[in-house]
Each structure stands twice: as structure tokens, then as C-alpha cells.
N, C-alpha and C positions, 0 to 999 in steps of 0.2 A: 274703517275696515270692519265688516260684519263678522259674526261668529262663524257663519257658513264658509266665507272665504278663508278665514284663519284655519278652520279645520281642513279645508281642501288643500291649503298650502302645506300643512303639517303632514297630511297623508301623502302628498306628492313627494315631499322630502324623504319620508320614511320608506317609500317604495322605490326609491331610485337605486340603480345597481351599485353605485359607489357606497351608499349607506349600508346596503345589504351585505356587500363584501366586507366592509369594515366590521359589522356586527358578527359575521361568521368568523372572521379572523380573531376578534376578541374572545369569542366563545371557545374556539379551538385552543387559543393560547392559555386561557384560564383552565380548560380541561386538562391539557397536557401538564401545566404547572401543578395542578392539584394531584394528578396521578403520580408525577415525579416526587412530589413532597411526601405522598403516602407510601410510595414504594421504597424510596431511598431515605426515609426519615428514621433510620435505625439509631439506636443509642450510641453515644460517643464512647470511646474507650474509658474515659473517666467515669461515666455513668455505669458502665458495665463493671468496672472495678469496685465502685461503691456498692453495687448490687451483690458482688461476690462477698464483700466484707459484711454486709448486713444480712446475707443469707437469702436474698431474693433472686439470686441468679440460678438458673436451672442448668445443670450440666448437659441435659439433652439438647440444648440449643447451641452448644459450643460450635458444632459444625456450621450452623447457619450464620453465626456471628463471624466465624473465620472466613468463610467464602463470600459473605455479603448477602444481605437480604434480597437484593435485586437479582443476583446471579441464581440463587436457589429457587426463587419463586418464578422467574420469567425467562431467563436466558436459556437454561437447560431444557425446560419443557418446550419452548418455541423451537429450539435447535433440533429436538427430536422429531418435529413434524416434517422437516425438510432434509435432514441428513440421510445419506444412504444406509441401508441396512447391512450391506455387505462389508465385511471387515477390510477387505483389500481396497475398496474405494475410500473408506475412511483413512486407511494408512497412506493412500496417495495424497489426500488433502493434508494429512499431518506432515508428510514430507515437504510439501510445498510451503506450508506455514513455517516449518523449521528453516527452509532455505531462504525464506523472507525475513528471518530473524525473530519470529514469534514463537517462543518456547514455553509460554505459560501453560499450565495444565488445562485451563479452560479456554485456550485459544480456538480449538475446534468448535466448541459450543458457541463462542462469541461470533465466529465466522459464519456459521449457518444461521444463527439468529439474526445477524446483520443482513443476510440474503433474504430471509423472510420479511424483515422489517422494511427493507428497501423495496421489495415487491409490493408491499401495501402502501408505502409512502409516495412513491413516484406516481402511480395513477391518481392519488388524491391531489398531489401538487399540480399535475399537468391537466387533468380532466376537469376538476372542480371549477377553476376559473372559466373554462369554456362553457360549462353548464350555467354558471351564474350570468355570464354576459350574453348567453343565447346563441353562441356560435356553433353549438353542438346539440343535436336533438337528445332529449332526455330518455328516449326510448328507441329501440331499433338496433339494427346491425352496426351502424357507425360507432355507437357508444360501446358496444361489446368489443368491437375490434380495437378501438382506442384504448380501452381499459386493459385488454389482453396484451397488446403491444407494450404499453407502459409498464405493466407488471413484469413482462419478460425482460425488458431493459433494466428495471430495478433489480431483478433477481440476478442478472449477470454483472452488475456493477461491482460487487465485491470480488468476483473472479478477475475482472479486468484490473482492478486496483492491485490485487495480489500478484498477478502476472507482471505488471509494471514494476512493482516493488522488488520482485525476484530479479528481474532484469537489471534494475539499478544496482542492487546489492552485488550481484555477480560481476557487473562491470567494475564496481569499486574494488572488489576482491582481486579481479584479474589485473587491474592497474597497479595495485600495491604488492602483489605477490612476488614479482621479481626482486623488489627491494628487500623483502623478507628473506628471499633465497640468498641474496648476497650477505645479509647479516648472519644467516644460518651457516654459510660456508666459513665466514670469518670466525665464528664461535667454535665450530668443529675443528678448524685448523689450528686454533689457539690452544686446543687441548681439552675442551669440554666434551662430555659425552652427548649423544644425540638428545637424550631427555633433558639434560641441563641446558643444551643449546636452544631447544624449543621453549623452555621456561624463560630464558634470557631474552629471546626474540619477542615473545609475547609481552614481556614487561616493557621492552623498548618501543613496541608498536602500540602501547596503550593509548597514547594521545595522537600520534601522527596517523595511524590507521586503526581506529577502534574496532571496526568490523573484523578484520583479520586477527587483531590481537585477542579479541574475544574468542574466536574459533581456536586459536592456538592455546589459549588458557584452558578451554574445555578439554583439549587433548592432554594438557599437563595434569588436570584434575583426574581424568580417567586413568592416566598412568599411575598417579599416586594411589588411586583406589584399588590398584592391582590388575587392571585390565592389560591384556597383552598389547605390545606396541603395534603389531600388525592390525589388530582389531581396532585400536584407537585411531590409527591413520586411515583405515578404510571407513570408519565412521566419519572422520573429517571430510573425506571425499564425498560421502553420501550427503552430508549436511550442506556442502557448498555446491555440488553439482558441476564443478569446473573440471575440464579436461586436463588443465595444467596440474592440478592437485592430484588427480587420478594417476597421471604419468609419474609424478613424484613418488606417490605411494608405491607404485610398481617397482620403481628403481630402488627405493629403500628396502623393500621386501627382498628383491633379488640380491642386493648387496649383503643383507643379513644372512640369507640362506647360503650364498656361495662364498662368503668370507672376503669379498673385495673391499677396497677402501671406500668408506662412506664419504669422506671428504672429496675424493676425486669424482665420485658419482654426483655429489651435490654441486660441485663446480661445473661439471659438464651440463647438468640440468639447468643451472643458473644461466650459463652462456646461451643455451638453447632458448630459454624463455626470454632472454634479452633480445635475441635475434627475432623471435616471434613478435615481441612488442614493437620493434622497429618496423617490421613488415606490416603490422596492423596500422601503424601511423602513416606509412607510405600509401597503403591502400585507401585510407580515409582522405589523404591529400589528393590522390588521383580521382576520387569520386567527387571532390568538391566542385570542379567546373561544371559537371553535369547537374549537380544539385542547384547551382546558382543560375541555371537557365530560366527556371520558372519565376523566381523573384525579379530577375532582370526584365523579362518579357512583361510581367504583370504590373510592376511598380516603377521601374526605372525608365524603360522605354517610353511609356505614355507621358511622363513628366518631361523627358527630354524632347519628345516630338512637340509637346505643347510650347516649350520655350523656344525651339528652333523654328517651327512652322507656324506658330501662332501669329507673330507680327506679319509674316508674309500672307497668311490667310486674311487678316484684317485689311491689308493694303489691296489685295485682289478684290475683296468685297466692296471696298470703297471705290475702286476704279471701275468695276463692271456693273455694280448694282446701284450705288448711291448716285453716281454722276448721270445715270440715264434718266 
């Protein structure tokens, strides 16, 4: 083998699409790893404590160490690029995050930074392989349209995830709330006050229904902090967004204002919620035959026809075609 043929073989291997894609992947992985190590390579708590003891620790950096180097440097600035300037729009997103169970102070910044990050990541992941393999022109309208559509999809992915998470959490709360109402009725009829009953139910639901138990624990903490009972219950309805809890809050407020029996009101509300849960179960059972039509037609009928009509089709083919 001559030197020219060896060089030609090396050049051919080096310019193949697979090798180029592998090199690009390795370069991107190394770049991302280096950036992550540089951004997140903050001092450990032990190192910071040693710096405090030795006097090398700067009090002005306390906020950065507490919130995290990555959050301070990148999350908040990136979030400010895409988050709305109007306060009512940010409040709407905060309400959605709270209903999804995200109560961290930096949840809004993380959400908008995730939207910006996904708007940049999805076009790179979807368009770059097409450019490398030559299925998409590097210039012109198709590239711009593809990048724009992919960026829009990536920008909307966090909203879709948040909406699905809110629906799942509300469904879990709606399924477990009638049981909590029964426990609340038992506690009130046993002689506990409404505040003590809420605290007892929150403790009982800590493991069986952690989402609802967490919401009731927040109500208990607000009551301990001196917040009015009506305001705490209305805040519970706003955090969950469930009509059942809103109706319960209305009933409790009316019972407190007019001096009626709280236990009787709770029992009537518990019975009503139990009937609504049974009606929802019946509604789902009635919709089941309609939903089963598409899987039956697409998956079960073809296999059934193949098993039943397959041998007959083979016999007809042998009798009419092969014997001629």
C-alpha cells in the first residue's frame, strides 16, 4: 500500500458523515461539561466554613453562596430576557406554579430560563443532524422556517409540562379530598375545633395523600401565624383551583357568619362530594365503550381478520391461482 493510497483512505474516513457527527458530539459534550464545571464549581460548605474561620470569606458574597452561583449568574439574567414586564402576567404564572406545587422563591426565574433554554436547545437537536447529513439546505427559507418552528416548540414545552402537572395534581387532590372531608367531619363531631381538626387531618394525610396534606399544613401554619381563618381558607382555594374546595370555603364562611353548625355543614358537603365522585366514576365508565372503538378497530380487528380470513385466503389462492 502506497503513501498516497493510505492518505486517501485517511481523508475519506475523516470526511465521512459518521465521523464528523461523532467529532461534533464529542466537542459539544466537552464544551457543555467544561461550562457546567466552571459554572457549578462553587466551594463546598466545608471550604466556605474554613474560609470563614481563616478570614478569607467575604461577607458580600453571602447572597451568592446562599442562592447558588449558577442561579445568580445565569438563571435570573436569562429569565429576565423572556419573562413579561407586566406584573399581572407574572402573577398569573406564579399562580400556575403554585398550583403545580412549585413554591420555591426562584421558581418563576427557573421556569422562564427553562423556556429560553429549550427554545435554543430544540433547534440545535433537531436541525443540526439534518444539516450534517445533508437533508436540509444550509441557506434559504427552509432552514429559517425549521429553526423558527423548532424554537417555538421548545419555548412552549415548559408551558405544556406545567399544564399537565397542574392537571395531574388537581386530579389527585380531587380524588383524595372527599376522604379528607370525612376525616374532618369525624374530628369536628368528636369535639375538636375547626383549626384543630384541620391540623389533625393534615397529619393523618401526610403519607396517604401528601399533596392534600401539604396544603392543609400550610393552612394550619397560616392560622398559627395569625392569619384570619377566612383568608387562610380562601388562600387554600386559590392555591388548588378546585371548585370543591371553593364551595367548602363558602360553606364554612357562611356557617361562621350566621352561627350555624359547622359539623352539619361539613357533613352535608362531604355527602355532596361523595355523590359527585360517584357520578364522575359513572361518567368515565359510560365513556369507556366509545374510547375503546379506536383501539379495537386499529389493533384487535386486523389481528382477528388475519387469523380468521388468513387460511381461507390461502386456500382460495391455491385453488384459483396455483392450480391453473
